[in-house]
Structure formats: structure tokens, C-alpha cells
N, C-alpha and C positions, 0 to 999 in steps of 0.2 A: 978453611977459612977464606982462601980465595976464591974459589968457586962458589961459595956462598955468597959472598960480597957481590959477584958478578951478578948471580942470579938476582938478587936483592934489587940491584940497580937496573936491570933488565924489565923486571916487573914495574917498577916505578915509571921508567920511560913510556912503558906500554900503556898505564893508566893515564900518563899526561896525553898522550897521543888518542885516548879513547874521548878524553873530555874535548880535544881539538874540534874546532869547526869543521863539518863536511861541505865540501863543494859539489855541484854537480857535475859530473865527469862520467864521458861515455869512451870506451877505447876503440870502438870500431866507426871509423871515419870515412870507410869506404862509398856508402850512400852520398855522401855530404861532398866528397871529391868528384864523385861521378856527376853531381848536379853543376858544377863550377869546370868541370876540366872538358873544356871543348875541342882544345886540338891534342891529341892522343899521342901525335909524334913527338912530342916533348913532354919533360917531367912536370907534374902539378906543383904548382907555386902560389902560395897564398896571396902575395903580394900583385902577382900578375893575372892570376884566374879570378882571384875574389875580390879584389882591390881596384881591379883594371890599371893599375901602375905599372906601365910596362917599360921595358927598356929603350931608351933613347940614344939616337945618333949624338957622339960627343961633341959636334958644333953646336946643335940645338942646346943641348944640356949646358955646354960651358956660357952659351949668350944669356940663358935664365939666370945660371949661379953667378954671373957678372954684373946683371943688373939687381939681382940682391944683394951684392957686397956693396953696390954704388947705393942702395937703400940705405941700409943699415948703418953704413959710415956715415953718410952726409945727409939721410934722409931725402935722397932724389929719386923719385916715381918716375922720370922719364924715360928711362932704359926700359922699366919695367911695363910701363905703357905700350912704348915699341915691339917690346918683346911681344907682348899678347896680341897686338893688331898684327903683326907679322906671321903669328901661329897660330894653331886651333888653340884657343883658350883651355879646352878641357886639358889639352897636351899639357899646356904650360903650368896649370895648377898641380895636375898629378906630379910633373917632373919636379916643382917646388916642393910638394910633401915629400918626395924622395930624398932631396936635398936638406930638408927640416930635420930629418931623421938624423942626418949625421952632423947637423950644425945648430948649436944652441943658439945661435945668434940670428939665423934665419927663422928657426921655430918661431923664436920671439916676434921678428918682423912680423911672419906670417899672422900670429896671433892679434898683434896691434892693428894690421891692415883689417881683418875681419871685423874688430871692435867697433870701426867705422862704417857705419852703413853707406855712407855716401862712397867712400873711396873703394867700398869692395863693388858698389855698382858700377863706379867707373871702371873698374879692372875686369869687369866682366867675372867675377869669381865663380866657380860652382857653389851651388846652392847647399850641399853637403860636404863641403870642404872641411868643416871641425870634424863631422864624424869619420871622413876618411882619414884625417890626420891621427884621429887617436886611435883607430883601427890600426895604422900602419905603426904608430909607436908601441902598440901591445905586441903587434908581430915583432917587433925588433926588442923585445922584453923591457921595455922601457914603462915599465906599468907606473910607477909613481908620477911621472911625467904625464903620461896618458890621463890619469886621473886628474893631475893639475889642471890640463888642458880643458878637461871636460867640464871641471868646476868652475874654471875662468869664462867658457863660452858657451855652454850649454845647461847647466845645471837650471836656469831660470827661464830657459826658452820652453813654451808651450808645447811645441811640437817638434820633437827629437827624431831625426831618420835613423833610426837603430839598426838598420841592415847591415850597414858596413862594419858595426861594432860586433855586433851577434856574429856575422858570418866569420869574422877572424879568429873570436873566441871559440865558436863550436869546432873549429877546424885543427886548431892545434892541438897536438899531441900532449900535451902536459897539463896537469890541471890548473896552472896558473891564471889560463885563460879566463876560465870560468870564475876564477876567484877575484879578478881583476873586476869582470862585469858583473859580478855581486855586488862588488864594492860600490862601482859606479851608479848601479840602479838604485841602491840603497840610499845613494845620497840625493838622487832625483825623484824617487817616488817613495810612499809609505808601502805600494803593493808589493806583492810578490814577484820575481823575476818569470816564474813559472809560465804564466798567461802569454806574456810577451814572446818569449822563445817559443813555444809549442806553436803559438799562431805563425810565428815566422817559417818554421819548419813546415807547415802546410803551404806556404806562400811558394816555398821552393818545390812542391810538388812531389814530397819524398813519401815513401810507401807507409802506410799507418802502422804496422808492426813495428817500424824502425822510430816513429814517431813516440808510440808507446813505450819503447826501451827509455826514452828520453824524459818521458812523464815519470817514469819510475825512479830514474835516479835523482829526479827533482823533489820527488816525493821522499826518498831515502834519506835525503840531506835536510828535510823539514823544510822544504822550498814549494809551500803550493797554496792556495787563497785562503787565507784566514776570513774572509768575509762571509760565505757559505759552501757549503758542498756543492751547489749547482755549476759552480765554476769547474769541478772535475767530471761532470756529465758527459760533456763530450769527448772525454779522453775513455770514459768508462762505455760509451755505447759504440765507439771505435772498436773497443777488444771486442765486444760482445757481436758486432757485425762482423768481424774478420775472424770470429771463432778462437780469438787470441786469451783463453779462459786462463792459461798459466800467468802471462803477464799481468791479467787483472788480479789474481791471486797474490801476485807478490806486489801489486799497488796497495793492496787491501792490508798486508801483511806489513808492510812499510809504514802505514798509516798509525797502527797500533802504537807506535814509540813516541808519538807526539800527541801533546794535548789540544784540543781543538775548542773554541769558546762556545759557550749556551747557545744553543739554538742553532747550531752549526750545520747538523745534519737536516735536510730538507726533504719533503715527501717525494719530490719529483726523483732525487737519489734514491730514496728508499724502493721505488717502484723498479729502477734499474737493478738495483742490488738484489731484489725478489727475482729477477729475471737470471743472473747469475747463478744464483742459489740453483733455482730448478733446471739451468740448462747444464750443471755440472754433474760429474759421476760419483763423486762423494760429496752429496749434498749436507750430512751432518756436519762433516769438516768444514765446509766452507761457511754453513751457518754458524758455526761456533767461532769462526776466524773472523767473520764479519761483525757479530757481536762485541768481541774483544776489541776490535779495531774501531769500531764507531759507539761504543758505550751501550749495553744491551738497553738502558732505562731511556735512552734519547730516540727509541723508534717509537712510532705512534701505533694506535690500534689497527689502523688500515694494513700496516705492515704486517702484522702478525695474521690478520685476515687472509691476506694474500698467501703468505706462507703455509697455513691450514689447507688453503681451497687448492693450491699449485704442487705444492712440494711433497717429496715423498718421506720427509723426516718422520719417524714414528711420534705418533700422537703423543704418547707418555712423556716423551723427552719435550715437546713443545708445552705441553702442560706442566713439565717442572719448571721450564725456562720462565713462563709467565709468572709462577709463583714466585720465583726469585726477584722478582720485577715489581711485585705485589700488584699484580693484573687480575682481575677475576676472570677464568676461564668461561664463565656463562655471560660476559658481557655483551649486550647485543649485537655490538660489533663484528665480535668473532663468532658467535656462538652458532649461526649458521653453516658456517665453513666446517667449523669443528664438528657438529653433527652430522653434517654430510659425510665426513671423512670416517665416523663411527659407524655410519651406513653400511659403509663397505669393510671396515677392519674388523668391527664389533658389534653385530647386531642386536646382542642382549643389552650391550651398555647403551646403544642407539634408543631401543623400546622405553629404557627406564628413563632416559632422559625425556622422551615424549611423555610418559606417565607423570613425570615432575611437571612438564609445561601444561598439560591438562588440568593442573591444581591451581593453575595460576588464574588470578581473577582479572587480569589486565591482558589487551594483547600487545605483545612484546613487538618491537621493531622487525625482530627476525623470525617471526610465528609464520608469514606468509612462506618465507625460505624452508622453514622448517618441514612446512605442510607440503610443498614441492619435493622435498626429499623423502618424506613419508611415503608419497604416492609411488614413488620409483623402486622403494623397498620392496621386500617380499610379501610382507603381511598387508594387504589392501583393507582387510575388516579394519585393524588398528589404525591406520591412514584415514578411513571412513568416519571412525568414531572421532578421532582427532579433528577432522574438517566440523564434524557436527559441535564439537565443543568449542571451536571458534564462532563458529555463528551464533551461539547459544551466548558467548561472551560478549560478543559485538555484533549484533543484528544489522546495525546502521551501515556496517562496512560488509554487508552481505554479497554485494557486487564485486569486490576484490577478491574475498575469498572463495565463491563460487567459480568467479573465472580461473582461478589459479587451479583448483580442484577439476573442474570440467576439462581444462586445456590439458592439464598434466595427465590426467586418465585417459583422456582420448589418445594420446601418443602410448600410452601403456598399451592399451587395448589394441591398437595398430601394429606394435612391435611383438606382443605375446599371443593375440588372437583369444585371450581369456576376458574373464570378468567383466564381459559385455553387459551383466544386469545392473551393475553398481551406478551406473548413471541413472536407469531407469529408478531405482530406490533413492537416489537423490533428488531427483525430480518429484518423486511423490512427496518426499519427506518437506521440499521447498513449499510445493503447494499445499500440504496438509497443516503448515505451520504458517500461511499466507507470507511467505518469502519471496515469492516469484516476482519477479520485475522483466520490463521490456529488455533491458541489459542483459539478464540473464537468460532471456529467450534467444537473443541475440548468440549467444553464447552457446547455446544447445543446436541451434541452425547449423552454425561454424563446426560444431563436432561432426552434427550429421553428414554433411557434406564431405567433410574430409574421411569419413567412413564408410562412403558411398551410399548411405541411408537416404537417398534422393526422396523416397515416398514421404518419409517422416520429416524432412527438411521442409518439402512444400507443402506439407500439412501444416507445421509451426508455422511458416510463415504467412500462409492464408489466413491463420488465426490471428497472428498479428496485425495483419494488413486489415482485419476487418472491424479492427478499433479505431476510432477516429484520430484519437490523441496519440498513438503510438509512435516509437521512434524506431526506426531500422537506422542502425550502424554502417557507415560508408562501407567499412570492412566486412561487414555481412553481405552488402551489395555486389562488392568485388567479390567475395567467395561465390555468390549466387553465380554471376556471370562467368566467374572461370572454370567452376565446377560442373556447373549443368550445361553450358554451351561445348565445352571441350569433350565431354564425355556423353553425348546422345546416343550412342549405341549401346552405352550400357543402361541408360536411364530407361528406355522404351519397354524391355522386358520387365522390369521391376514395376513401373508404374502400370501399366495395362490401361488406364484409364484415358490418357490422352489419344488424339486421333493420329494419323499417319505425320501430319506436320507438326511435328513436336517442337520447331522453333518458335511458332508463333505462339504456342501456350507459355514456353519458358520466357520469351521476350515480353510477354503481356504482363506475366508475373513481375519480371525485373521492373519493367517501365511504372508499374503501381508503387513499387518500392521508393520511386524517387520522389512521390508527394509525402513520404514519411522520413526523408534523409535531407539533412540540413545541407552536406558538403561531401561531394565525391573528389578522389585525388583525379589528376589528369591522365594516367595511366587507364583507371576504370572507365572513364568516360570516353576515350578513343575506343575501348576494345566495345564498347557499348554501341557506339555510333558505327563501326565495322559492322555490329551484327543486325543493327537495323537496315544499313545502307545494303546487305546481301540478301535480307529476307523480305522487306517490304518494298512495294513500287515506288516510282519515283515521286510522286504527287505526295505520298505519305513520309517518305524519307523529306522531302522537301519541308514539310509542316514541321515534323520533329526537330530537324536540325536549327529550322528559324527560332522555335519556342526555345531552345536552350542556350542560346546565345546570352540572353539577359542573366541567366544564371552565372554562366561563365564571366560575365562582367561584374558580377556581385562579387565574387570571390577575387577579384582585383581590386577593390574598392581602397583596402591598405596598403596597396603597393606601389600606387601610383606611378605606374607602367605604361609607357606607349604600346599599343596593338602589336608593332613590329618589333618589340624586345622579344628575345628568345625566351626570356622567362615569364612572359606574360600568359596566363591560362589559356586565352584564346588560340595564341600561336603555337602552344605546345598541343593543344587537342585537334587544333585545324592545321597540322603541319603540312610539309609538301607531299608526303604520302597519303594523307587523307585527301588532298584536294585532288592527287591524280586519280583517287579511287572513285570520287564524286564524277569527274570527268567521264571516266571508263563505264561506270553504274547508267550514267544518262545514254552514254552509246550504246549500251546492250538491251536496257530495258525498254527502250522506246525507240522501236526501227525508224519510225516515220518520224521522229523529232531525236535526231542523235545528239544536238547540243541543250538538250535540257538540263545535263549537269553544269553547263557552262553557266546557264541562266541561274541555277542554284548558287554557283560561286560568286555571281556578281550580287545577288542577292544579300549573300552571307557579308560580302564586301562592304554593302552599304551600311549593315548592322555593327561593323568595327572590325570585322574579321581582315587581317593583313594578307594580300595574294601577292607574291613576288611575280612581276610584272613579266621577265624573261622566263620563267619556270612556266607560266601558263602558254607563252606563245611558242614554246618549246614542244607542249604537248597538243597544243592546238595543231601545229603544223604536222605532227606525228599521226593525228586522227585524220585530219584532210586527205594524207597521204593513203591511208586505209580505206579511203571512201572513194578516192579518185585514180590510186596508184596503177590500177590495173593487175596483170598477173604477174609483171615483172617484180612487184613491191611484195615483202615478206609480211604478213600479216600474222599476229600472236594467236595463237588458238583461242584463247579466252575473248579475242574480238573479232573471231569470227560470226557473221551470221548472215544466213541466208535471206532472212525474212526483210532484212533492211531494205527501206526505198532510198535509193541513192539520188540525189539531182539530178539533173541534167547535164548542169556544166559547173565546173570550178566556179564560176563568178557568182553562181548563187548562194555556195556556200558562204565565199567569202562576204557576200550582203548580208547572209543570216550572222555570222559571227560579229561583223560590224555594228549590224543592229542590237544585238545582245550588249556589246563592249560599250557603245555611244548612245545608245537608246534612238537611234535614227534611221 
């Protein structure tokens, strides 16, 4: 019976302890000690190393103590003022705090002086005196007194310097420090202590894994922000960046024990949780733990879509979880990701869904994504039939549907080197049903160029340009310039119909596209100008360059930028590299007038192109040295020209440059 009574008593005691509040506490203090412990020759001491309250010589300490005794006994501040004026004020007030811990009278006097703003300013008190006092009282285990001082001096203050108080509490070996800190912070703010402490730990530049441990003990104690899950995002990101997945797993598990307000889980946190699940080795276990901790019904459709798309959790399990929370597995938001999975896991189920989709009478949000997946699958004929079904369903969306099918099929043909007739069949279908459009022709041109079918691409482009109102997209012009000019050696044998100077033929075709294209990106303009400059003579180059300036001006109308601004289209197209090339083209193409490139640059400047003065001077001097430097000057191979007519002297070159520069 005695044993039974003792056992019952122990069980009751354990139940009481289980219901007792838990306070965040971490046993390992080594990183904190290292952050504060500067002098390794002496043992670590919180009062000295953390609060900077150092030992004082007895003479100074006695004079401070005498001044305080005079003040608390007869309310005379004269001695205290003298001590402050004769010593370092910081040393005096830290010494006063040391004395206040041992003397209630001095403590009371210190509190009363701080209450009077005029007196404390007159005595040059430290701005964080109350916080240092509270921290030192906590260190001396006078917890109730510390709370009373905080409540008296700091409770209603807008800005509290928390560092001294937090530093002492996190450095103490027992749990009482965090207990009194939680009590103090609760009386000051309705928010949780979690964010304040973790922000301070980062200010101390402690390692992220150690901060993650502190985060976990706070969460385990139920001390985490209740406003929203976004306040934990930084901690989750930190754990992922340092590959501390075990710590994140513990944090999520700790969250499971506490109720969260409605709407607490935010989409930004969901994105992080998806990354955590997909990076874990045990994805199923991590998903189930995450659902338990945050509540499966609290997750949005976007979360499930990403889990379907990125994780390796079996589809059957995901389907089962969705049914448990009453979410339709065929919902448009998630169906595309789910169907893509099935195309890899269960091809029969995939085509079964495609057949069901083909019976739909409306175009779903996910239909184009499903078409993309269908093209990537093994059965091209079924994908082709599905594409035709979508076109019959919504002919007005023919451009979007055709673009998806043409681009995805082009990738498949490139990778597998088969099914090359499918696009021809698709083109015939479009033409036979009067569904062909300028946009779709642009997509076919791009496809031909990617697959190196240059003859077909040029034929299509010629046909498109023959129609006065046709539209050539900027991406098509970019593809023409990029593919045809970079692969001229591959183009020549295939075409056969061009003369030896293929550059002129290609360039002529490209320039004709400009009349059918509303806007080109700056990269395409630069590439095109480089081709023009290398291909044509300087008079033709000048004409073309001058004529395109207004078009680039028009592109910047909504930007309201000065031409010197780095983001202005003119500045981006006519950058320093382009201006240097113009100078050199003129130098090389016209031996009798090597400065015609400079003349073109001055003309461009008059039209609004920004020309950096120092940059031009540098290159003009370089080219002048090439003309007049003699044999001792190194001349780059690209600038050598035996045909050049060199002026008789340097002065005539200077006169020419001045005439171009200043018009005199």
C-alpha cells in the first residue's frame, strides 16, 4: 500500500508539471558566451562582459556610495553632481547600478532620479540606465524587484532598449531568466517575445543553426507570432538555406501542439513548406507532418498544385488527401500538375483523362497545360487529336492553342528526330479550315528556323511580307537575325538559290521585316546594326542608322528619360561598343576619308544620341596614332589597311577632326 500511495502521488505530481507553463530555454550557451567574452584570460562574467559593469577601485566606489548616502538621507544632490563631474559618467552610473543591487535605498533613489527628466539630464545619466538596472537585478536573481522596476520606469515607454535585458536572460544557466523575461515582455506588449529575441540574436551575428535552435525552443513553448505564419518565414528560409532540415522538421512538429488563429497560414509560407517537402528524403512523412501541424484544410489549391508538380509523393496518396479535405482532384488549378504526373506514372490513366477532357464543351483553364503534357507523351496522334478538339471547341483562341502545339512539337521533333510530318499535317488542317493567321505563320517561321529549315522559313517569310497589312512579330525578327546570320555556312548548301554574298540577301529580308514590325527589343536592334555596319558601305550605313533613330525615340515616349540615361533605348542601342565600331568601320571602309565614322557619330548626336565626350577623345587619339604613329606604334590587325591615304601631317588630321567636331 505504501508503494501504491507513493506511485499515485508521483503520477499526480507529473500531471501538474505537465500542465505548468513552459518557458523557452536552451542549455547550450557557448555561442552567446563567445559573442560577449572578449578577454579570454579571465573567466566569463555576465555583469562584466554583458552589462559592462566592471570592478571599480575602492576609492571611486566609496565616493559614489557616499554621494548616494547623502542623497537618500537628506536629499542632497551636490556630492553626486561632483562625483559625476570628476569621473567618467558612464563609470559612475554603472557603479551606481552595482550599489543599487545591494542597497534598496540606493535602488529607490536611482529610480526616483530617473523619473525626473530634468534631474537625469542634469546628472548626465546613461540613456539605458533603467534597462541596465533591470538586467543587473535579474542577474542577481531579484526577479520581482526587476519586474517592479521595469513596470515603474519602462512599461509605458515607446522605445525600450531591450538588448541588456535579453542578453542577461539568454546567458543565464537556469530557466528563471527566460521566465522573468517573458513576464516582463507580456506586461509591455501583446506580441510574442519570439521575434524580439531572434532579431537580437541575429544582431549578435550568431550562426543561423544556433538561432534555429532558439526558434525551436520558443515554438515548443508556444511562443511564436500569432498574427500570421509570415513571421516564421525568415526562420524557415534560414533552415532551408543552411540545409538544416532536421531543425525545420522539429519546428513543424512543435507547431502541431498549438492552435493557430483562422487564416494564420499564408501563401508565402506554403511556398517555403513545398520547398521543404521536396528537399526532404522522406517526402511522404514530411507532407503528413506538415498537414498535421498546419491543418490540412488551411492549405490553398496553389500548395497542392506545387506538391503535385514538384514532389515525389505518390499520386494516389495526394488524391486521397484531397478527398479528405473535400477538394476536387479535377479542379483546374491542380489538374494540369496532376495530369503531368500521370503522364509519367500511369500513361493509361493519363489518356483516360485526356479522353474525358475531349468530351468537354468548354475550354478549361488547364487545357493548354494538358496539351503541353500530351505532346511530350509517347502518343503523338492522340495529342494531335486533342489539339484539333481544342481548336474546334474555341476557334477564337486558335493563336494560343497553335502556339502551344507548334512550340512543344518543335521541341519534341528536335529531341527525338521523329514525327517531322505532324507539323505539316497541322498546317494543312489550319489552312483547310481557314484558321491560319499572321501570328500562327510567325510561329511556323520560328519552328523552321529552330529546326534549321531555312529554305522553308524564308519562303514563309517572303509570303508573309508580300501581304501589305501582315504583321511580323518582334520575336520572329529576332529569330531571323539570330539564326540566319549565325549559320550562314549551313544555309548556303540548303538554299542554293542565293548568290555568294548571302549577307545581302538575308539582310534585305530582315530589313523588309521592319516595315511589318511595330517594336523590336534593344538587343535585336544592336545585333541588326552590327550586321548592317559590317555588310554595307558607309554611306548606306549612315542612311540606315540615321533613319532608325526616330523609331527608337518613339519607343521611349512613355519612359520620359533623358538620352544620357542608361535605360533609354537610344543609349542601350548606341552604347560605347557600337560607337567604337562606327569609328572603326569608317576608318576601314573609306581609306581616303578615315573620319567618316566620326561624322556619322556627330550626326547621330544631333538626332539625340548621347555620345560620351571622354570616350570619343580616347578613341580618336588611338586612331590618330594608327595614322601617324609610324612603325613603333602597334596597329591591330583589323585596322591595318595599305590602301589608306595618310594625310601629310598631324595638323591636317587635327583640322579635320575639329571641323567635324565644331563645324568650322
